[in-house]
N, C-alpha and C positions, 0 to 999 in steps of 0.2 A: 855663902851670902851673909853679910854683916848685918847687925841690927839697925833698925831705923833710929833716927835721932830721938832722944827723950823728949817728952812733951814739955812745952814751956809756955807759961802764961804771962811772961814778961812782955809788955807792950813795946811797940816801936817808939823810939825817941822822936822829938821834934826835928832834929837834924836828919835822922834817918828818913822821916816822912818827906822832908825837903828834897833829899836826894831822889827819893822815889818819884816825886812830882816831876822832876826833870826827865827821868828815864821814861816815865809814862808818856810825857809829851813827845819825846823822840819816837817811842814805839808806836804811838797813835798815828803819827804821820806815815811811818813806815808801813803799818798795817793797812791804812786806807789806800795807799799807793798799790799795795799788793792785791787787795781784795776787790777794788773798784773795777778792775778790768773784767771780772767774771760776770757781774750783772749787766755790764755793757755789751756782753757778747752778741746778743741779737742785733743791736744797732750797728756794731762794728762789722758784723758779717754782712749786713744789708748795705751800709754806706760804702764800705771799702771792698765789697764783693769778695769776702773771704769765704773759703770752704771751711768745713768743720776741722780738718787737720791743720789748716793755716791758723785758725783761731787757737787751737791747742798749742801751736808753736809760739804764738804771741804770749800765751799764759806761761808756757814752760820756759821761754827764753829768760824771763826774770829769774826763775829758780835755777836754771843751769848756770847763768852768769854769777849769781850769788854763791852757788856751790863752788865753782872753780876759783872765784876770788877769795872765798873763805879758806879754801885749801892752800892757795898761795900765801895767804896771810898767816897761816899756821907756822911758817918758817921764821916770821919776825914779830908776831903779835906780842910775845912775852919779853921783848927787848925794848919796848917803848912804854911811856906813861899811858895808862888806859885812857885818860882824858884827851890826850893828843890824838890818839887813834880815833876815838869816837867823834870828836869835832871835825877832824879832817875828812873822814869818810862821809859824815853827815852833810857836809858842804857839797861834796860831789853828788850825793843823792838828790839834794835840792835842785841843783842845776840840771841833772838828768831828767827829773820829773817835769821841769819846765819844757825840755825838748819833747817829752811825750805829748804835752798839750799842743805843741806847734806842729807835730808830725802830720803831713798831708796824705800819706799813703802807707801801704803795708810795710814796705822796706824800711822807711825811716822810723815808723813806729816800732818795728822789730829791733832796730839798732838802739833806739832810745830806751826801750824796755830792758835791753841787755845792759846798757850803762847803769840804769837805775838799779838793776839787780846786783851789779858788781859792787857799787858803793853802799847800797842799802844792806846787802848781805853782811859785809864786813862791819858796818856800824852796829848791826844787830848782835854780832859776836862780841864786840867790845862792850856793848850794853850788858849782856848777860855775864860777861867776865867781871864787870864791876860789882854786880850782885854777889857773885861767888867770892870775890875778894873782900868785900866790905861786911857782908852780913854773915853771922855765925850760922851753923847748920840748923839750930832750933828756931831761927827766924826766917829762913829762906822760903818756907812755904808761903808765909804772908807777903814777903817782898816779891816773890815770883808771881803769886796770885794777883797782887796789885798791878804789877807791870804788864802781865799777860792779859789783864782785864782791858787793856788798851784795845785789844781785838774786839771786845764787846762794844766799847765806846765807839770804835770805828764803824760798827754795824748800826749803832743807835743814831749817831750823829753824822759820821763821815760818809757812809754809803748813801743814806737818804738825801743828805745835802748834795752830794755829788750827782746823784740821779736827778734831783730837781734842777741843778745847774745844767746838766746834759739836756734835759727836756726843754729848758728855756734858751740856752745859748749854744748847744752843740756838744759833740763828743769830747772836744779838747778842754772845755771849761773846768771840769773837776781837777784836771792835772795842773792847770794854770793857778787855780785857787790854792791847791795843795803846795805848790812851789812857793807861793808867797807866805803861807803859814809856816812852812819849813824854815824859811829864812828868819822869821821871828823867833821860832823855837831855838834856832842855832845861837842867836844872840842871848837868849835866856840861858842856854846851856853854858855858853862861854862865861857868863857872869856867875853861875851857881855851881857848876861841876867842880868837885875837888880833884886834886892830883892824886892818883893811885899808883904809887911807885914801890911799894913794899917788895914786890916780886923781883925788882931790878937788882937787889943785893945778892941774889942767888948765883952761885958759881955755875957756869954753863959750858957745855961742850959745843962743838960746831953745830950750825943750823940743821944740816942734813942728818947728822947723827942724832940730834935731839928729836927731829921729826920722826926718824925711823923708830926711835925708842917709844914715842907716843903711839904710833900706829901698830907697833908690834905687841904692845902690852895687852895680854889676854882680856883683862877686864874692860879695857877701852874698846876692843873689838866687839865684845858682847854688847857694850853700850851703843856702838855704831849700828849694829844689826837691829837692836831694839828701836832706835830712832827711825831707821829706814822703813821698817814695816809699820810702825805707828803712823808715820806721815803718809805712806802709801795708802793705808786704810782709811784715811780721812779725805785726801784730795782727789782720789779717783772719782768719787761720787760728788764732792763739793764743787769741782771745777765746771760741771755741766748742769748743776741744779737749775740755775736761772734760765739758760736756754731751753731746758726741758719744760719747765713750768710755763715759760712764755709761748713756746711753740704749740703746746696742747691747749692752752687756755686763752690765747690771744692777748696776753697781758703785756703792758708796756712799763716804762720806768715808774710811773705813778703807782702802779700796783706793786711792783717789786719793792719800792721804798717802804711801803707799809709792812711787808713781810720782814724785811731786814731790820726795821726799827723795832718791832716787837721781839724778834729773835735776839737782837742785841741787848734789849732790856733783860731778858731772861738769862742770857749768857753773862752779863755783867754781875748780876746777883750771884749766879752759880759759881763763878770763878773766885770771887772774894770769899764766899762761904767755904769753898773747897780749899782755898789757901789756908784758912784757919784750921780746917780739919786735918790738913797735911802736916801741921805742926803739933797736933795733939794725938794723932792715931797713926799706926803703921801705914806707910805710904804705898806699899805694894798691894795689900788687900784693897785699899781704897781705889787704887788705879784699876785693878781687875774688875771691881764692881761697876765703876763708871764706864769702863771700856766695853764691858759685856753688853750693857744697855745700848751703847752707841752702835755696836755692830748690828743689833736687831733693827735699830732705827734707819741705818743705811739701806737695808733691804726694803723697809717699808717705804721710804721716800722715793726710792728708785722705781717702785711699782705703783706710785700714787696716780690714780686715774684723774681725768679732768673733773673739776668740781669747784665748790665755792672757795673764795679767797681765804676765809677763816680756817678752813681745813688745812690748806697748804701752809698757812701761817703757823698753825699749831704744830704740825709735824716737823716743819723746818726748825721751829724754835726748840723743840725737844731734841732734835738731832744736834743742833749747834750747842745747846746747853751741855749735853753729855760728851760730845766730841771735844769741846773746849775745856771742860772741867777735868777730863782725864789727863790733859796736858800739864796741869798744875803739879800733881804729885810726880808725874813723869819727869818734868824739868827739874824739880827739887832733887830727885834721885840722881839725875845726870850731873847736876852741879857739884855733887859730892863724890863723883866717881873718879876724879883726878886730883892729884896733889896740887897745891897752889902754884908751885914753881912751873908747872906745865899746864895749868888750867887754861890759859889763853890758847895754847896750841891744840889742846884736846877739844875745847869748844869750837875752835875754828874748823877742825876736821869734822867734828860732829855736825856743825852747821852745814858744811859741804855735803855731808851725807843726807842731812835733812832736806836740803834743796835738791839733791839728786832725786829723792823720793817725790818732792813737789814737782820736779820737772818731768819725771817719768809718768806720774799719775795722769795729767791731762793728755799726754800722748796715748796712753793706754785707753783712756775714755774716748778720745777722738777717733781712735782706730776701731772701736767697738760700736760707735754710733753712726747714724746716717739720717737721711730724710726720706719720707715716703712721698707719694704723689701730691699729697695735700700740704707738704712742708712741715709735717710733724717730726720731731726728733725721735728716732727709733734706736733700739739696742740698749737703752738705759737700764733695764732690769738686770742685764748681764753685768753692767758696770757695778751695780749694787752688790752682786755676788762676789765680784773681784775685791771690792772694798771690804766686805765682811771677812773674806778669807785671808787677805793679807793682814788685816787688823787683828785677827785671831792669833796670828803668829806672835804678835807683841805681848799677848797675855802670857805666853810661855817664857819669852825672853826677859821679861821684867824681873823674874826671880833669879836670873843669872848675873845681874849687874850689882857689884859690890861697892860699898863706900871705900874711899881711899883712907888708909890709916893715918896719913899726914895731913888730913884736911884741917886747916887752921884758918880762922878769919878774925878780923878785928870787929869790935862792937861799936866803937865811937867813930862817927862820921865827921870829918872836919867841916867847919862852917864856911871857910873861904877857899876859893880855888887855888890860892897861892900856898896853902898849907899842904905839906906832903902827907900822904896817907900810908902808913906802914903797919902791917899786921902785928898784933901783940904776940909774944912768944908762947903764951899759955895755950895749950891745946884744948879743943872742945870735943867732947865725946860725940861720935857719929852713930 
């Protein structure tokens, strides 16, 4: 295991913050699209007459499609300008989200979610690859924390607004609004995203040979395993939290939006604080500390009895804070696990593994849960134990992921999208 990056107190430049703003906007819309389906579970199952396994398929279809598309993208990801890949995939994501809002039944919603997952998954890979190529190792914690905080902003603003739109205009309203917002963000990205082409100067072998080299690399394999168990440990319990709380307490969208708003506020603060900590302190011990608390909270929330709204809000907030915060040092570790010339391919495969875990998780949860005679969701405590057990494996695997010796990144971000972005040849210690 190699050392963590040295601490750095140098701040992010104005141009770096400008780039982060674009990436946060893209990530925000992507995360709202991904998470909004879960708090809509009770309404979708009621209005579309879905069973619990069918709802699990709706949730997992996005992840499965994103994983397969990311895997296919690994063959070509490093052969194009990062900006071109990101904008192309993001355009497809916006159109697919529009289809989600217009889908009238289970079949068309499943197809639309699949398309959104395909385009959104590859866009997310391109986004993280930009961070890995542009920001040096000692700044990746802050850059990653800022971009990943889009998940918290999605909970603070996106999910509550989406639930309010659902309550007022129906289940398709949040997707239609999100499609319009994504179109505006695409224009913003087209104007502000720089070209990132430094990786294109590398001499390359054939696509399949390069892909085989990436997936055979022992350090990459350890990173893939770490990602899979980390994601599985989060989404087995997260995918059915809203239906569980709704069924036992009789809550509707107006109650859930309060919970997700408060939880999002806590997560936003935690992820940005964790980003700074990840640049100043060893990332592996930081991850282990945060992840250990998240495992306990997964068991607590899956055994939460019916009770006041503030209790559920407090417990879910704590779970989201620690589950999300642990992802910041984890992602910073993963960004440095591959050399720049294959970083796009590595992150594509790693994202495929991530979505594999995200796709398997709701299927596991759906198979373990059911309904009693009063319509209450049952079996959720067992889901919590599965979540804690699989997440515990990631605590061991994180120590086996090593930084790549050739990890080199540029520090200066171009101000205009017509300027090419090439990494400086000076290596930075990892």
